[in-house]
C-alpha positions, 0 to 999 in steps of 0.5 A, spaced: 339 822 940 346 821 940 348 816 934 352 810 936 360 811 934 365 806 933 372 808 936 378 804 933 384 805 937 389 802 933 396 799 935 402 798 931 402 790 933 400 785 928 394 786 924 390 780 922 388 780 914 382 782 913 382 787 919 383 793 914 376 794 911 373 794 918 378 799 921 376 804 915 369 803 916 370 806 924 367 813 925 374 815 929 380 812 928 386 813 932 393 811 931 400 812 934 407 815 932 409 813 925 403 809 924 406 803 922 399 800 923 397 803 916 396 798 910 394 791 913 390 796 919 387 800 914 388 807 912 383 812 915 386 816 920 383 821 925 388 822 930 395 821 931 397 820 938 405 821 939 410 820 944 412 827 945 418 826 950 425 823 948 428 820 942 421 818 939 419 825 939 425 828 936 425 823 931 418 824 929 419 832 928 426 832 925 427 830 917 420 831 915 418 824 914 413 823 919 410 830 917 409 827 910 406 821 912 400 819 909 396 818 915 399 824 919 397 828 913 390 826 913 389 826 921 384 832 924 388 832 930 395 831 934 395 828 941 401 828 945 400 823 950 405 825 955 404 831 960 411 835 960 410 838 967 409 830 969 415 828 966 419 834 968 417 831 975 420 824 973 426 826 971 430 826 978 427 819 980 429 816 973 436 819 973 437 815 979 433 809 977 435 809 970 441 813 968 441 811 961 434 814 960 437 821 961 433 824 955 426 820 956 423 827 959 426 832 954 419 835 952 417 836 945 410 838 946 411 845 943 414 842 936 408 838 935 403 844 937 407 848 932 406 843 927 398 842 928 397 850 928 401 851 922 397 845 918 390 847 921 390 841 925 387 840 932 391 839 938 390 835 945 395 834 950 393 828 955 393 831 962 397 828 968 391 826 971 390 821 966 397 818 967 396 818 974 390 814 974 393 809 970 398 808 975 393 807 980 389 802 976 395 798 974 397 797 982 391 792 982 395 788 977 402 787 980 406 791 975 412 790 978 417 796 977 416 800 971 418 806 968 411 809 965 405 806 962 405 805 954 402 810 950 396 805 948 394 804 955 394 812 956 390 813 950 385 808 952 384 811 959 383 818 956 378 815 951 374 812 956 374 817 961 373 823 957 371 822 950 367 816 949 359 818 949 354 814 951 353 808 946 360 808 943 363 802 942 371 803 943 375 797 939 382 795 940 386 792 934 393 791 933 395 791 941 400 785 942 402 788 949 409 787 948 415 791 947 419 796 951 421 793 957 420 800 961 412 799 960 408 794 964 405 790 959 403 784 963 399 788 967 397 792 962 394 786 958 390 784 965 387 791 965 385 791 958 382 785 959 378 787 965 375 793 961 373 788 956 369 784 961 366 790 964 364 792 957 368 798 956 372 795 951 372 790 945 377 787 941 377 786 933 376 778 933 376 773 928 369 771 925 366 764 927 363 764 920 369 767 915 367 770 909 372 773 903 368 780 904 369 780 911 373 775 915 373 779 921 368 782 926 367 786 932 366 781 937 360 783 942 361 783 949 
């Protein structure tokens, strides 16, 4: 019988006091980009999911700061959330609709792959099919005009579709569904809440009976 795992997907949003111990006790912890969730959001990191195109990618690969981050050093695997070919296909459209985002489709996947290979880490690129399935699913929630889904939603979709095993709990922490205006955050929040209602996801939530040892629990759904 497969052991039940807790998969924690930790965003870079506000982290409630007391969440760190719960996150660090999870079987698999996924963080994003520069791992700002570390600290109040615990320290354990198994996967770092990176935005591998545009300025964020260039910043992470340059200068050595990201590569030496404690969370990156302990991660067993690096995930690139953007399929390079998919973003090359978007370039022409974005040059018309968002000329200020001329570098959004610049692909640095090779740099992250080289880093993972040189340091003995696993490597995974989220396929274009996952991105396209998210775009299609968002239509139910009237997303309006947007550029691309957030990295957080792409990783959630990838975990639910391809990595979750029967009995696993997939839990979100630090997801405020706010930030860059190019992401459809209102629709993304509705999509996540739909997953929660369906029992596919949970959120880290305050315990009704708080204690100094464990003021937060994983809310059962």
